[in-house]
C-alpha positions as CSV (number, residue, x, y, z in Angstrom):
1,X,-3.8,22.2,2.4
2,X,-2.7,23.6,5.6
3,X,-3.7,21.6,8.6
4,X,-4.2,18.4,6.7
5,X,-2.0,15.4,7.5
6,X,0.3,14.3,4.8
7,X,1.4,10.8,4.2
8,X,4.2,9.9,1.8
9,X,3.6,6.4,0.3
10,X,5.5,4.8,-2.6
11,X,3.5,1.6,-2.6
12,X,0.4,-0.3,-1.6
13,X,0.8,-2.9,1.0
14,X,-2.7,-4.4,1.2
15,X,-6.1,-3.8,-0.1
16,X,-9.4,-5.2,1.1
17,X,-13.2,-4.4,1.0
18,X,-15.3,-4.9,4.1
19,X,-19.0,-3.7,4.6
20,X,-18.9,-1.5,1.5
21,X,-15.6,0.3,2.4
22,X,-12.3,-0.2,0.5
23,X,-9.3,-0.1,2.8
24,X,-5.9,0.5,1.2
25,X,-2.8,0.2,3.5
26,X,-0.2,2.5,2.1
27,X,3.4,1.7,2.4
28,X,6.9,3.2,2.2
29,X,10.0,1.2,1.3
30,X,12.5,1.2,4.2
31,X,16.3,1.3,4.1
32,X,16.5,-2.5,3.7
33,X,14.2,-2.5,0.8
34,X,11.3,-3.9,2.8
35,X,7.9,-2.1,2.8
36,X,6.3,-0.9,6.0
37,X,2.8,0.5,6.6
38,X,2.4,4.3,6.9
39,X,-1.3,4.8,6.8
40,X,-4.6,3.6,5.6
41,X,-6.9,5.2,3.0
42,X,-10.6,4.2,3.4
43,X,-12.9,4.9,0.6
44,X,-16.6,4.1,0.3
45,X,-16.8,1.3,-2.4
46,X,-19.3,3.4,-4.4
47,X,-16.6,6.2,-4.7
48,X,-13.7,3.9,-5.6
49,X,-14.2,4.1,-9.4
50,X,-14.2,7.9,-9.2
51,X,-11.0,7.8,-7.2
52,X,-9.4,5.4,-9.6
53,X,-10.5,7.5,-12.6
54,X,-9.1,10.6,-11.0
55,X,-5.7,8.9,-10.6
56,X,-5.7,7.5,-14.1
57,X,-6.5,11.0,-15.4
58,X,-3.6,12.4,-13.5
59,X,-1.3,9.7,-14.9
60,X,-2.4,10.5,-18.4
61,X,-1.7,14.2,-17.9
62,X,1.8,13.3,-16.6
63,X,2.5,11.0,-19.6
64,X,1.3,13.7,-22.0
65,X,3.5,16.4,-20.6
66,X,6.5,13.9,-20.5
67,X,6.0,13.2,-24.3
68,X,5.8,16.9,-25.0
69,X,9.0,17.5,-23.1
70,X,10.9,14.6,-24.7
71,X,13.1,15.3,-27.7
72,X,11.4,14.5,-30.9
73,X,14.4,12.8,-32.5
74,X,15.0,10.2,-29.7
75,X,11.9,8.8,-28.1
76,X,12.6,7.6,-24.5
77,X,12.2,3.9,-23.7
78,X,9.6,3.4,-21.0
79,X,11.0,2.8,-17.6
80,X,10.2,-0.4,-15.7
81,X,7.6,-0.3,-13.1
82,X,9.0,-0.3,-9.6
83,X,9.0,-3.7,-8.0
84,X,9.6,-2.6,-4.4
85,X,6.1,-3.0,-3.1
86,X,3.8,-5.8,-2.4
87,X,0.0,-6.5,-2.6
88,X,-2.1,-8.4,-0.1
89,X,0.8,-9.8,2.0
90,X,2.1,-8.9,5.4
């Protein structure tokens, strides 16, 4: 992936659809715990399901590997979802 811009995002700040294009404003949580925008991912609406399915597939693989690596005697309690991001607000 040499030469491609890299954006670190740990949340989604806003999402909208206009003229057949989904626009996802990616965010990072700052030092004060408040999110700030770091970039925008734009995806043709027709391709959004394929992107979401790809991300869900990745999540399922990660969960399966975590289950394999967990000790069989003591199943780990699920961790709470992070709440440091917002949707649709500025």
